[in-house]
C-alpha positions as CSV (number, residue, x, y, z in Angstrom):
1,X,-25.5,12.6,18.8
2,X,-22.6,10.8,17.1
3,X,-18.9,11.2,16.6
4,X,-16.5,10.9,13.1
5,X,-13.4,11.5,11.5
6,X,-10.9,10.7,8.9
7,X,-9.6,7.3,10.0
8,X,-7.3,6.9,7.2
9,X,-6.9,5.8,3.8
10,X,-6.8,2.5,1.7
11,X,-4.9,1.5,-1.1
12,X,-7.0,-0.4,-3.8
13,X,-4.7,-2.4,-5.6
14,X,-6.0,-4.5,-8.6
15,X,-2.8,-7.2,-8.7
16,X,-2.4,-10.6,-8.3
17,X,0.8,-10.2,-6.1
18,X,-0.6,-8.4,-3.1
19,X,2.6,-8.7,-0.8
20,X,4.8,-7.2,-3.4
21,X,1.6,-3.8,-4.0
22,X,2.2,-3.6,-0.1
23,X,5.9,-3.8,-0.2
24,X,6.3,-1.0,-2.6
25,X,3.7,1.3,-0.5
26,X,5.4,0.6,2.6
27,X,8.5,1.5,1.6
28,X,7.2,4.8,-0.6
29,X,5.4,5.8,2.3
30,X,8.1,5.0,5.5
31,X,5.5,2.6,7.4
32,X,6.5,-0.9,8.3
33,X,3.9,-3.6,7.3
34,X,1.9,-5.1,10.2
35,X,3.4,-8.9,10.7
36,X,0.7,-11.0,9.2
37,X,0.4,-13.0,12.5
38,X,-0.6,-10.2,14.4
39,X,-2.9,-8.7,11.6
40,X,-6.9,-8.6,11.8
41,X,-8.0,-8.3,8.3
42,X,-8.7,-11.0,5.9
43,X,-5.8,-12.0,3.9
44,X,-6.9,-9.4,0.9
45,X,-5.7,-6.4,3.1
46,X,-2.0,-6.0,4.2
47,X,-1.8,-3.3,7.2
48,X,0.9,-0.4,7.9
49,X,1.9,-0.1,11.5
50,X,1.7,4.0,11.6
51,X,1.6,4.3,15.5
52,X,-0.9,4.0,18.1
53,X,-2.7,7.2,17.3
54,X,-1.6,7.4,13.2
55,X,-4.0,7.3,10.3
56,X,-5.2,3.4,9.2
57,X,-3.7,2.9,6.3
58,X,-3.9,-0.8,4.2
59,X,-3.2,-1.8,1.1
60,X,-6.1,-4.1,-0.4
61,X,-6.7,-6.5,-3.1
62,X,-9.2,-5.5,-5.4
63,X,-11.3,-6.4,-8.5
64,X,-11.6,-3.0,-9.8
65,X,-9.5,-0.2,-10.9
66,X,-6.7,0.8,-8.6
67,X,-7.2,3.9,-6.7
68,X,-7.1,5.4,-3.3
69,X,-10.2,5.7,-1.0
70,X,-10.4,7.5,2.0
71,X,-12.1,5.6,5.2
72,X,-14.3,7.6,7.8
73,X,-14.6,6.1,11.5
74,X,-17.7,6.7,13.5
75,X,-19.3,5.1,16.5
76,X,-22.8,5.3,14.5
77,X,-22.7,4.1,11.1
78,X,-25.9,4.2,10.3
79,X,-26.4,8.3,11.4
80,X,-23.3,9.2,10.0
81,X,-24.2,7.6,6.9
82,X,-27.5,9.8,7.0
83,X,-25.7,12.9,7.7
84,X,-23.6,12.3,4.5
85,X,-26.5,11.4,2.4
86,X,-28.2,14.8,3.1
87,X,-25.0,16.6,2.3
88,X,-25.3,14.6,-1.1
89,X,-23.8,11.3,-0.8
90,X,-25.2,8.3,-1.7
91,X,-24.7,4.6,-0.6
92,X,-23.2,2.4,-3.3
93,X,-23.1,-1.0,-1.2
94,X,-23.3,-2.4,2.6
95,X,-20.3,-4.5,3.5
96,X,-19.6,-6.5,6.9
97,X,-19.6,-3.5,9.0
98,X,-19.1,-0.7,6.7
99,X,-20.9,1.6,4.2
100,X,-19.3,2.1,0.5
101,X,-20.3,5.5,-0.1
102,X,-19.9,7.9,-3.1
103,X,-19.8,11.8,-3.0
104,X,-21.5,14.1,-5.1
105,X,-18.3,14.6,-7.1
106,X,-18.0,11.1,-7.9
107,X,-15.0,9.8,-5.4
108,X,-16.1,6.7,-3.4
109,X,-15.4,6.2,0.7
110,X,-16.3,4.2,3.3
111,X,-17.8,5.0,6.4
112,X,-16.1,2.2,9.0
113,X,-16.4,1.5,13.0
114,X,-13.7,3.7,15.2
115,X,-10.3,2.5,13.8
116,X,-7.7,4.4,16.0
117,X,-7.2,4.1,19.4
118,X,-8.0,8.2,20.3
119,X,-11.1,8.2,18.2
120,X,-13.4,9.0,21.6
121,X,-11.2,12.2,22.1
122,X,-10.0,13.0,18.5
123,X,-13.4,12.7,16.7
124,X,-15.9,15.5,15.7
125,X,-19.5,15.3,17.5
126,X,-22.5,15.8,15.3
127,X,-26.3,16.0,16.1
């Protein structure tokens, strides 16, 4: 048995100025940006401070077209990917610690490790 749930979303921005894009989305959504010194992500991401149990929201610099994608967090990536494949999703690309997937309807999303502090109590259990 494994658990999973919506972790949050990533705002993919095809832009040479990640800081400007992050500043816009921070102001638009009303969440401050995490100070650079506290971020754990590589330089192509800017994370927002949404609170301990808030959705995980990042602005990401990308080479493909700008879009928004969802992240599904899980305690067993392979089990969750297999569950989603059984529902009709397909694997697109393996990341360092995640899978990029595509829904039967064409939307891309990622299956990632737990992102939020309350994962253990808030996620749905799957068999």
